[in-house]
Every structure is written in C-alpha cells, then in structure tokens.
N, CA, C and O atoms as CSV, one atom per row, in Angstrom:
chain,resi,resn,atom,element,x,y,z
A,1,MET,N,N,87.054,151.188,95.406
A,1,MET,CA,C,86.569,149.756,95.078
A,1,MET,C,C,87.744,149.467,94.020
A,1,MET,O,O,88.207,150.314,93.256
A,2,ILE,N,N,88.079,148.338,94.095
A,2,ILE,CA,C,89.066,147.725,93.172
A,2,ILE,C,C,88.457,147.371,91.794
A,2,ILE,O,O,87.386,146.790,91.622
A,3,GLU,N,N,89.339,147.829,90.806
A,3,GLU,CA,C,88.643,147.453,89.335
A,3,GLU,C,C,89.125,146.154,88.949
A,3,GLU,O,O,90.308,145.862,89.127
A,4,PRO,N,N,88.204,145.251,88.372
A,4,PRO,CA,C,88.668,143.928,87.847
A,4,PRO,C,C,89.844,144.261,86.638
A,4,PRO,O,O,89.920,145.214,85.862
A,5,ARG,N,N,90.624,143.199,86.796
A,5,ARG,CA,C,91.600,143.377,85.667
A,5,ARG,C,C,92.108,141.942,85.393
A,5,ARG,O,O,91.999,140.982,86.156
A,6,LEU,N,N,92.776,141.969,83.966
A,6,LEU,CA,C,93.191,140.655,83.496
A,6,LEU,C,C,94.357,140.168,84.376
A,6,LEU,O,O,95.091,140.985,84.933
A,7,SER,N,N,94.537,138.793,84.506
A,7,SER,CA,C,95.585,138.347,85.132
A,7,SER,C,C,96.861,138.457,84.212
A,7,SER,O,O,96.715,138.488,82.990
A,8,ALA,N,N,98.133,138.516,84.800
A,8,ALA,CA,C,99.199,138.783,84.189
A,8,ALA,C,C,99.498,137.915,82.915
A,8,ALA,O,O,99.964,138.281,81.836
A,9,GLU,N,N,99.075,136.568,83.362
A,9,GLU,CA,C,99.226,135.369,82.204
A,9,GLU,C,C,98.235,135.606,81.123
A,9,GLU,O,O,98.658,135.249,80.023
A,10,MET,N,N,96.967,136.135,81.122
A,10,MET,CA,C,95.930,136.179,80.199
A,10,MET,C,C,96.293,137.602,79.482
A,10,MET,O,O,95.862,137.772,78.341
A,11,THR,N,N,97.114,138.694,80.138
A,11,THR,CA,C,97.533,139.757,79.555
A,11,THR,C,C,98.827,139.541,78.494
A,11,THR,O,O,98.873,140.128,77.413
A,12,VAL,N,N,99.792,138.683,78.928
A,12,VAL,CA,C,100.647,138.192,78.167
A,12,VAL,C,C,100.348,137.522,76.916
A,12,VAL,O,O,100.857,137.779,75.825
A,13,GLN,N,N,99.292,136.453,77.225
A,13,GLN,CA,C,98.558,135.737,75.845
A,13,GLN,C,C,98.143,136.461,75.013
A,13,GLN,O,O,98.436,136.250,73.836
A,14,SER,N,N,97.369,137.489,75.366
A,14,SER,CA,C,96.685,138.373,74.663
A,14,SER,C,C,97.565,139.384,73.752
A,14,SER,O,O,97.253,139.756,72.621
A,15,LEU,N,N,98.582,139.705,74.382
A,15,LEU,CA,C,99.754,140.445,73.728
A,15,LEU,C,C,100.354,139.808,72.523
A,15,LEU,O,O,100.497,140.349,71.427
A,16,ILE,N,N,100.733,138.426,72.904
A,16,ILE,CA,C,101.413,137.627,71.919
A,16,ILE,C,C,100.484,137.210,70.770
A,16,ILE,O,O,100.905,136.962,69.640
A,17,ARG,N,N,99.267,137.153,71.110
A,17,ARG,CA,C,98.197,136.607,70.164
A,17,ARG,C,C,98.029,138.043,69.179
A,17,ARG,O,O,98.008,137.930,67.954
A,18,LYS,N,N,97.922,139.284,69.799
A,18,LYS,CA,C,97.533,140.414,68.966
A,18,LYS,C,C,99.057,140.680,68.075
A,18,LYS,O,O,98.973,140.977,66.884
A,19,ILE,N,N,99.944,140.597,68.503
A,19,ILE,CA,C,101.363,140.673,67.626
A,19,ILE,C,C,101.363,139.711,66.504
A,19,ILE,O,O,101.621,140.131,65.376
A,20,GLY,N,N,101.060,138.280,66.730
A,20,GLY,CA,C,100.945,137.353,65.802
A,20,GLY,C,C,100.067,137.758,64.657
A,20,GLY,O,O,100.441,137.735,63.484
A,21,GLN,N,N,98.785,138.161,65.092
A,21,GLN,CA,C,97.772,138.685,64.062
A,21,GLN,C,C,98.280,139.777,63.266
A,21,GLN,O,O,97.892,139.919,62.106
A,22,GLU,N,N,99.130,140.573,63.804
A,22,GLU,CA,C,99.761,141.891,63.076
A,22,GLU,C,C,101.042,141.550,62.152
A,22,GLU,O,O,101.680,142.445,61.596
A,23,GLY,N,N,101.368,140.168,62.032
A,23,GLY,CA,C,102.503,139.866,61.428
A,23,GLY,C,C,103.777,139.745,62.272
A,23,GLY,O,O,104.870,139.492,61.767
A,24,GLY,N,N,103.610,139.908,63.382
A,24,GLY,CA,C,104.900,140.023,64.348
A,24,GLY,C,C,105.116,138.520,64.975
A,24,GLY,O,O,104.541,137.506,64.580
A,25,PHE,N,N,105.934,138.591,65.887
A,25,PHE,CA,C,106.324,137.360,66.747
A,25,PHE,C,C,106.508,137.563,68.222
A,25,PHE,O,O,107.285,138.426,68.631
A,26,GLY,N,N,105.895,136.880,68.944
A,26,GLY,CA,C,106.137,137.122,70.521
A,26,GLY,C,C,106.390,135.948,71.044
A,26,GLY,O,O,105.975,134.884,70.585
A,27,THR,N,N,107.224,136.107,72.229
A,27,THR,CA,C,107.705,134.880,72.837
A,27,THR,C,C,107.849,135.230,74.479
A,27,THR,O,O,108.228,136.326,74.893
A,28,VAL,N,N,107.474,134.093,75.334
A,28,VAL,CA,C,107.780,134.432,76.797
A,28,VAL,C,C,109.319,134.143,76.908
A,28,VAL,O,O,109.783,133.148,76.351
A,29,ILE,N,N,110.120,135.011,77.627
A,29,ILE,CA,C,111.429,134.649,77.890
A,29,ILE,C,C,111.498,134.291,79.273
A,29,ILE,O,O,112.365,133.489,79.619
A,30,GLN,N,N,110.591,134.842,80.235
A,30,GLN,CA,C,110.744,134.246,81.549
A,30,GLN,C,C,109.150,134.258,82.010
A,30,GLN,O,O,108.571,135.338,81.888
A,31,ARG,N,N,108.539,133.340,82.435
A,31,ARG,CA,C,107.332,133.098,83.119
A,31,ARG,C,C,107.353,133.767,84.518
A,31,ARG,O,O,108.325,133.491,85.221
A,32,GLY,N,N,106.268,134.741,85.099
A,32,GLY,CA,C,106.147,135.034,86.327
A,32,GLY,C,C,105.153,134.476,86.839
A,32,GLY,O,O,104.753,133.368,86.483
A,33,ASP,N,N,104.525,135.313,87.918
A,33,ASP,CA,C,103.367,134.860,88.955
A,33,ASP,C,C,101.974,135.015,87.858
A,33,ASP,O,O,101.705,136.061,87.269
A,34,ARG,N,N,101.285,133.898,87.759
A,34,ARG,CA,C,99.882,133.961,86.769
A,34,ARG,C,C,99.218,135.108,87.004
A,34,ARG,O,O,98.948,135.980,86.179
A,35,ILE,N,N,98.936,135.081,88.266
A,35,ILE,CA,C,97.789,136.239,88.483
A,35,ILE,C,C,98.390,137.655,88.563
A,35,ILE,O,O,97.874,138.481,87.811
A,36,SER,N,N,99.387,138.063,89.346
A,36,SER,CA,C,99.767,139.330,89.379
A,36,SER,C,C,100.937,139.810,89.350
A,36,SER,O,O,101.194,140.893,89.877
A,37,GLY,N,N,101.982,138.954,88.623
A,37,GLY,CA,C,103.197,139.136,88.262
A,37,GLY,C,C,103.392,140.516,87.296
A,37,GLY,O,O,102.584,140.802,86.413
A,38,ALA,N,N,104.569,141.308,87.599
A,38,ALA,CA,C,104.646,142.564,86.752
A,38,ALA,C,C,105.175,142.129,85.326
A,38,ALA,O,O,105.806,141.075,85.252
A,39,ILE,N,N,104.997,142.734,84.416
A,39,ILE,CA,C,105.304,142.430,82.933
A,39,ILE,C,C,106.207,143.448,82.265
A,39,ILE,O,O,105.882,144.633,82.192
A,40,LEU,N,N,107.270,143.005,81.812
A,40,LEU,CA,C,108.303,143.836,81.151
A,40,LEU,C,C,108.288,143.284,79.679
A,40,LEU,O,O,108.460,142.090,79.431
A,41,ILE,N,N,108.081,144.195,78.772
A,41,ILE,CA,C,108.057,143.960,77.354
A,41,ILE,C,C,109.267,144.450,76.880
A,41,ILE,O,O,109.692,145.518,77.321
A,42,LEU,N,N,110.015,143.684,75.862
A,42,LEU,CA,C,110.992,144.004,75.166
A,42,LEU,C,C,110.650,144.127,73.633
A,42,LEU,O,O,110.732,143.198,72.830
A,43,CYS,N,N,110.285,145.313,73.373
A,43,CYS,CA,C,109.618,145.569,72.201
A,43,CYS,C,C,110.548,145.617,71.028
A,43,CYS,O,O,111.380,146.488,71.280
A,44,VAL,N,N,110.770,145.110,69.933
A,44,VAL,CA,C,111.679,145.244,69.006
A,44,VAL,C,C,111.192,145.323,67.571
A,44,VAL,O,O,110.056,144.911,67.337
A,45,GLU,N,N,111.897,145.786,66.635
A,45,GLU,CA,C,111.345,145.637,65.341
A,45,GLU,C,C,112.664,145.113,64.259
A,45,GLU,O,O,113.629,145.802,63.932
A,46,ASN,N,N,112.394,143.809,63.869
A,46,ASN,CA,C,113.488,143.080,63.258
A,46,ASN,C,C,114.501,142.874,64.143
A,46,ASN,O,O,115.623,142.879,63.635
A,47,GLY,N,N,114.431,142.680,65.410
A,47,GLY,CA,C,115.644,142.464,66.445
A,47,GLY,C,C,116.355,143.713,66.694
A,47,GLY,O,O,117.400,143.670,67.343
A,48,THR,N,N,115.921,144.784,66.266
A,48,THR,CA,C,116.868,146.222,66.481
A,48,THR,C,C,115.807,147.148,67.064
A,48,THR,O,O,114.612,146.853,67.103
A,49,ASN,N,N,116.318,148.270,67.506
A,49,ASN,CA,C,115.402,149.436,68.124
A,49,ASN,C,C,114.702,148.897,69.328
A,49,ASN,O,O,113.472,148.935,69.336
A,50,LEU,N,N,115.369,148.386,70.374
A,50,LEU,CA,C,114.659,147.911,71.751
A,50,LEU,C,C,114.370,149.130,72.207
A,50,LEU,O,O,114.974,150.194,72.074
A,51,LYS,N,N,113.026,148.760,72.959
A,51,LYS,CA,C,112.434,149.593,73.916
A,51,LYS,C,C,111.746,148.620,74.730
A,51,LYS,O,O,111.160,147.637,74.276
A,52,VAL,N,N,111.863,149.005,76.246
A,52,VAL,CA,C,111.371,148.187,77.271
A,52,VAL,C,C,110.127,148.862,77.811
A,52,VAL,O,O,110.173,150.061,78.088
A,53,LEU,N,N,109.116,148.219,77.960
A,53,LEU,CA,C,107.831,148.821,78.380
A,53,LEU,C,C,107.449,147.999,79.557
A,53,LEU,O,O,107.762,146.818,79.704
A,54,GLU,N,N,106.607,148.857,80.550
A,54,GLU,CA,C,106.131,148.111,81.889
A,54,GLU,C,C,104.925,149.022,82.064
A,54,GLU,O,O,104.765,150.195,81.727
A,55,LYS,N,N,104.126,148.171,82.676
A,55,LYS,CA,C,102.775,148.757,83.031
A,55,LYS,C,C,102.936,149.325,84.576
A,55,LYS,O,O,103.165,148.597,85.542
A,56,MET,N,N,102.777,150.739,84.628
A,56,MET,CA,C,103.054,151.587,85.732
A,56,MET,C,C,101.963,151.993,86.478
A,56,MET,O,O,101.041,152.052,85.665
A,57,PRO,N,N,101.493,152.349,87.723
A,57,PRO,CA,C,100.522,152.880,88.256
A,57,PRO,C,C,100.582,154.352,87.956
A,57,PRO,O,O,101.622,155.010,87.973
A,58,THR,N,N,99.296,154.849,87.662
A,58,THR,CA,C,99.101,156.472,87.480
A,58,THR,C,C,98.543,156.971,88.734
A,58,THR,O,O,98.074,156.166,89.539
A,59,LEU,N,N,98.548,158.081,88.947
A,59,LEU,CA,C,97.867,158.995,89.959
A,59,LEU,C,C,96.495,158.623,90.405
A,59,LEU,O,O,96.174,158.552,91.591
A,60,ASP,N,N,95.668,158.380,89.355
A,60,ASP,CA,C,94.378,157.948,89.437
A,60,ASP,C,C,93.902,156.598,89.916
A,60,ASP,O,O,92.721,156.259,89.996
A,61,GLY,N,N,94.810,155.965,90.182
A,61,GLY,CA,C,94.689,154.660,90.574
A,61,GLY,C,C,94.817,153.412,89.372
A,61,GLY,O,O,95.102,152.235,89.594
A,62,SER,N,N,94.552,153.973,88.189
A,62,SER,CA,C,94.732,153.029,87.032
A,62,SER,C,C,96.167,152.786,86.699
A,62,SER,O,O,97.120,153.211,87.352
A,63,SER,N,N,96.220,152.104,85.686
A,63,SER,CA,C,97.811,151.908,85.316
A,63,SER,C,C,97.795,152.059,83.699
A,63,SER,O,O,96.772,152.019,83.016
A,64,GLN,N,N,99.174,152.247,83.192
A,64,GLN,CA,C,99.403,152.694,81.928
A,64,GLN,C,C,100.766,152.153,81.495
A,64,GLN,O,O,101.740,152.162,82.248
A,65,TRP,N,N,100.788,151.669,80.214
A,65,TRP,CA,C,102.058,151.261,79.814
A,65,TRP,C,C,103.041,152.241,79.545
A,65,TRP,O,O,102.776,153.158,78.767
A,66,GLN,N,N,104.130,152.156,80.089
A,66,GLN,CA,C,105.442,153.524,80.000
A,66,GLN,C,C,106.450,152.748,79.462
A,66,GLN,O,O,106.574,151.549,79.712
A,67,GLN,N,N,107.318,153.502,78.591
A,67,GLN,CA,C,108.443,153.253,78.018
A,67,GLN,C,C,109.513,153.421,79.120
A,67,GLN,O,O,109.656,154.566,79.549
A,68,ILE,N,N,110.261,152.473,79.623
A,68,ILE,CA,C,111.104,152.635,80.725
A,68,ILE,C,C,112.592,152.599,80.097
A,68,ILE,O,O,113.563,152.934,80.775
A,69,TRP,N,N,112.692,152.226,78.932
A,69,TRP,CA,C,114.137,152.084,78.501
A,69,TRP,C,C,114.192,152.255,77.117
A,69,TRP,O,O,113.784,151.325,76.421
A,70,PRO,N,N,114.752,153.576,76.423
A,70,PRO,CA,C,115.056,153.538,74.961
A,70,PRO,C,C,116.506,152.878,74.871
A,70,PRO,O,O,117.414,153.335,75.566
A,71,GLN,N,N,116.647,152.160,74.298
A,71,GLN,CA,C,118.082,151.311,74.010
A,71,GLN,C,C,118.862,151.704,72.762
A,71,GLN,O,O,118.367,151.830,71.642
A,72,ASP,N,N,120.234,151.896,73.114
A,72,ASP,CA,C,121.027,152.340,72.049
A,72,ASP,C,C,121.963,151.045,71.911
A,72,ASP,O,O,122.331,150.452,72.925
A,73,THR,N,N,122.341,150.620,70.621
A,73,THR,CA,C,122.961,149.320,70.574
A,73,THR,C,C,124.294,149.279,71.107
A,73,THR,O,O,124.774,148.182,71.390
A,74,GLU,N,N,124.948,150.322,71.279
A,74,GLU,CA,C,126.249,150.340,72.152
A,74,GLU,C,C,126.251,150.071,73.545
A,74,GLU,O,O,127.285,149.806,74.159
A,75,LYS,N,N,124.971,150.137,74.134
A,75,LYS,CA,C,124.548,150.094,75.453
A,75,LYS,C,C,123.974,148.684,75.954
A,75,LYS,O,O,123.286,148.547,76.965
A,76,GLU,N,N,124.389,147.597,75.033
A,76,GLU,CA,C,123.484,146.411,75.209
A,76,GLU,C,C,123.773,145.813,76.691
A,76,GLU,O,O,122.863,145.301,77.343
A,77,GLU,N,N,124.980,145.903,77.132
A,77,GLU,CA,C,125.377,145.318,78.281
A,77,GLU,C,C,124.497,145.826,79.623
A,77,GLU,O,O,124.180,145.172,80.617
A,78,GLU,N,N,124.228,147.187,79.300
A,78,GLU,CA,C,123.327,148.004,80.380
A,78,GLU,C,C,122.108,147.332,80.495
A,78,GLU,O,O,121.710,146.963,81.600
A,79,ILE,N,N,121.471,147.132,79.466
A,79,ILE,CA,C,120.291,146.575,79.503
A,79,ILE,C,C,120.114,144.939,80.035
A,79,ILE,O,O,119.099,144.526,80.595
A,80,GLU,N,N,121.073,144.285,79.797
A,80,GLU,CA,C,121.316,142.954,80.153
A,80,GLU,C,C,121.374,143.098,81.794
A,80,GLU,O,O,120.615,142.478,82.539
A,81,GLU,N,N,122.280,143.909,82.192
A,81,GLU,CA,C,122.389,144.189,83.711
A,81,GLU,C,C,121.106,144.393,84.394
A,81,GLU,O,O,120.775,143.812,85.427
A,82,TYR,N,N,120.281,145.404,83.642
A,82,TYR,CA,C,119.129,145.845,84.238
A,82,TYR,C,C,118.120,144.760,84.395
A,82,TYR,O,O,117.504,144.554,85.440
A,83,LEU,N,N,117.986,144.062,83.267
A,83,LEU,CA,C,117.023,142.825,83.184
A,83,LEU,C,C,117.671,141.798,84.311
A,83,LEU,O,O,116.865,141.380,85.143
A,84,ALA,N,N,118.803,141.425,84.405
A,84,ALA,CA,C,119.295,140.506,85.420
A,84,ALA,C,C,118.925,140.880,86.871
A,84,ALA,O,O,118.564,140.082,87.736
A,85,ARG,N,N,119.081,142.328,87.017
A,85,ARG,CA,C,118.729,142.969,88.437
A,85,ARG,C,C,117.205,142.664,88.542
A,85,ARG,O,O,116.870,141.936,89.477
A,86,ARG,N,N,116.235,143.131,87.699
A,86,ARG,CA,C,115.002,142.968,88.134
A,86,ARG,C,C,114.467,141.342,88.229
A,86,ARG,O,O,113.593,140.994,89.023
A,87,ARG,N,N,115.039,140.560,87.427
A,87,ARG,CA,C,114.603,139.220,87.636
A,87,ARG,C,C,115.245,138.668,88.831
A,87,ARG,O,O,114.828,137.569,89.196
A,88,ARG,N,N,116.336,139.313,89.622
A,88,ARG,CA,C,117.074,138.832,90.730
A,88,ARG,C,C,115.953,139.286,91.789
A,88,ARG,O,O,115.522,138.489,92.622
A,89,TYR,N,N,115.576,140.412,91.717
A,89,TYR,CA,C,114.762,141.092,92.862
A,89,TYR,C,C,113.097,140.795,92.562
A,89,TYR,O,O,112.226,141.019,93.403
A,90,ASP,N,N,112.902,140.386,91.542
A,90,ASP,CA,C,111.233,140.162,91.434
A,90,ASP,C,C,111.096,138.790,90.467
A,90,ASP,O,O,110.920,138.714,89.251
A,91,PRO,N,N,111.241,137.759,91.463
A,91,PRO,CA,C,111.090,136.313,90.808
A,91,PRO,C,C,109.726,136.285,90.042
A,91,PRO,O,O,109.608,135.624,89.010
A,92,ASP,N,N,108.759,136.974,90.540
A,92,ASP,CA,C,107.418,136.796,89.871
A,92,ASP,C,C,107.212,137.635,88.499
A,92,ASP,O,O,106.145,137.650,87.886
A,93,LEU,N,N,108.350,138.313,88.114
A,93,LEU,CA,C,108.300,138.973,87.012
A,93,LEU,C,C,108.136,138.274,85.561
A,93,LEU,O,O,108.773,137.252,85.304
A,94,TRP,N,N,107.280,138.851,84.648
A,94,TRP,CA,C,107.116,138.172,83.269
A,94,TRP,C,C,108.086,139.058,82.528
A,94,TRP,O,O,108.314,140.235,82.807
A,95,LEU,N,N,108.659,138.324,81.501
A,95,LEU,CA,C,109.616,139.213,80.557
A,95,LEU,C,C,109.226,138.377,79.190
A,95,LEU,O,O,109.442,137.175,79.039
A,96,ILE,N,N,108.655,139.182,78.299
A,96,ILE,CA,C,108.474,138.915,77.045
A,96,ILE,C,C,108.999,139.700,75.960
A,96,ILE,O,O,109.233,140.897,76.132
A,97,GLU,N,N,109.195,139.161,74.917
A,97,GLU,CA,C,109.852,139.974,73.738
A,97,GLU,C,C,108.796,139.969,72.647
A,97,GLU,O,O,108.108,138.981,72.392
A,98,LEU,N,N,108.709,141.162,72.004
A,98,LEU,CA,C,107.681,141.220,70.951
A,98,LEU,C,C,108.207,141.878,69.613
A,98,LEU,O,O,108.477,143.077,69.548
A,99,ASP,N,N,108.325,141.050,68.606
A,99,ASP,CA,C,109.015,141.665,67.359
A,99,ASP,C,C,108.108,142.072,66.494
A,99,ASP,O,O,107.534,141.103,65.998
A,100,ILE,N,N,107.715,143.125,66.083
A,100,ILE,CA,C,106.798,143.481,65.253
A,100,ILE,C,C,106.976,144.628,64.438
A,100,ILE,O,O,107.496,145.591,65.000
A,101,PRO,N,N,106.614,144.771,63.047
A,101,PRO,CA,C,106.883,145.690,62.106
A,101,PRO,C,C,106.226,147.009,62.620
A,101,PRO,O,O,105.192,146.939,63.285
A,102,GLU,N,N,106.802,148.210,62.328
A,102,GLU,CA,C,106.234,149.298,63.120
A,102,GLU,C,C,106.091,149.167,64.642
A,102,GLU,O,O,105.018,149.314,65.226
A,103,ALA,N,N,107.219,148.886,65.218
A,103,ALA,CA,C,107.205,148.876,66.680
A,103,ALA,C,C,106.668,150.057,67.360
A,103,ALA,O,O,105.955,150.051,68.364
A,104,GLU,N,N,107.146,151.206,66.613
A,104,GLU,CA,C,106.962,152.366,67.259
A,104,GLU,C,C,105.447,152.677,67.489
A,104,GLU,O,O,105.030,153.202,68.522
A,105,ARG,N,N,104.647,152.299,66.414
A,105,ARG,CA,C,103.195,152.335,66.453
A,105,ARG,C,C,102.534,151.561,67.761
A,105,ARG,O,O,101.732,152.087,68.532
A,106,LEU,N,N,102.965,150.392,67.841
A,106,LEU,CA,C,102.665,149.480,68.888
A,106,LEU,C,C,102.955,150.173,70.079
A,106,LEU,O,O,102.007,150.263,70.859
A,107,VAL,N,N,104.143,150.745,70.462
A,107,VAL,CA,C,104.338,151.404,71.685
A,107,VAL,C,C,103.566,152.636,71.961
A,107,VAL,O,O,103.321,152.988,73.115
A,108,ALA,N,N,103.154,153.336,70.854
A,108,ALA,CA,C,102.423,154.715,70.827
A,108,ALA,C,C,100.922,153.959,71.245
A,108,ALA,O,O,100.241,154.680,71.974
A,109,GLU,N,N,100.390,152.832,70.956
A,109,GLU,CA,C,99.002,152.555,71.044
A,109,GLU,C,C,99.045,151.981,72.595
A,109,GLU,O,O,98.044,152.235,73.265
A,110,MET,N,N,99.967,151.330,73.148
A,110,MET,CA,C,100.004,150.813,74.339
A,110,MET,C,C,100.198,151.826,75.375
A,110,MET,O,O,99.559,151.733,76.423
A,111,THR,N,N,101.068,152.840,75.169
A,111,THR,CA,C,101.332,153.934,76.187
A,111,THR,C,C,100.173,154.988,76.067
A,111,THR,O,O,99.987,155.703,77.052
A,112,SER,N,N,99.476,155.138,75.102
A,112,SER,CA,C,98.367,156.045,75.033
A,112,SER,C,C,97.104,155.594,75.651
A,112,SER,O,O,96.286,156.433,76.030
A,113,GLY,N,N,96.886,154.326,75.779
A,113,GLY,CA,C,95.582,154.217,76.280
A,113,GLY,C,C,95.445,152.673,76.962
A,113,GLY,O,O,94.488,152.432,77.697
A,114,GLY,N,N,96.256,151.858,76.728
A,114,GLY,CA,C,95.893,150.586,77.197
A,114,GLY,C,C,96.935,149.703,77.646
A,114,GLY,O,O,96.654,148.579,78.063
C-alpha cells in the first residue's frame, strides 16, 4: 500500500514556515514540480557552514532526510557545479535555502526522523 505524503510544495512551505518561527530565514531558489519534485535544502547558519540535505528512500520503503554534502568554504565551486548538474538533469527539482541559528540542530532533527 502506498503511504500518503505531503506534496513537495507543501513540504517546502512547511519548512520555510518552521524556520521563520525559529528566528531563521528560508527562501525558494528554484521551484520544482508542485506534487512530487525532489527537494534539495541548502542549510546554512549566518550564510556559512553549508550542508545540503535531500530526502532519500530507505530500505523499508519510507524516506528520510540525509546530509549529502558537507561543504568546506574553499570548495564553493564544487557545490555550484553539483547544483547546476542536478538542476540540468532534474528540472522538477526544488532548491531551497534555510538560514537558521543552530543549523546543526535542525539537520539532526530532520535526519533523525522526519
């Protein structure tokens, strides 16, 4: 049986709202498919310490947020190339940036269960 899930657009709106309530800032960089587009999150803290998260399928059929890119500042070109490639091959991709204090806590919350 297929489990019901939030649309990609609703997930993005919820994340941005949650970040705003916690004193951070969220913005959509690229809109994807409203229903089922993949979502990449650029998670930063005061514009630094970039981490890229994506919801990935697990072995039991559910999905979980996983950190797919820990970014070093000297490798900024690599992340730009990676994001350009992903956008080129997946035009339905959502790309959002969340800037929040204690970004590490948000990453841990998202990757641990939801």
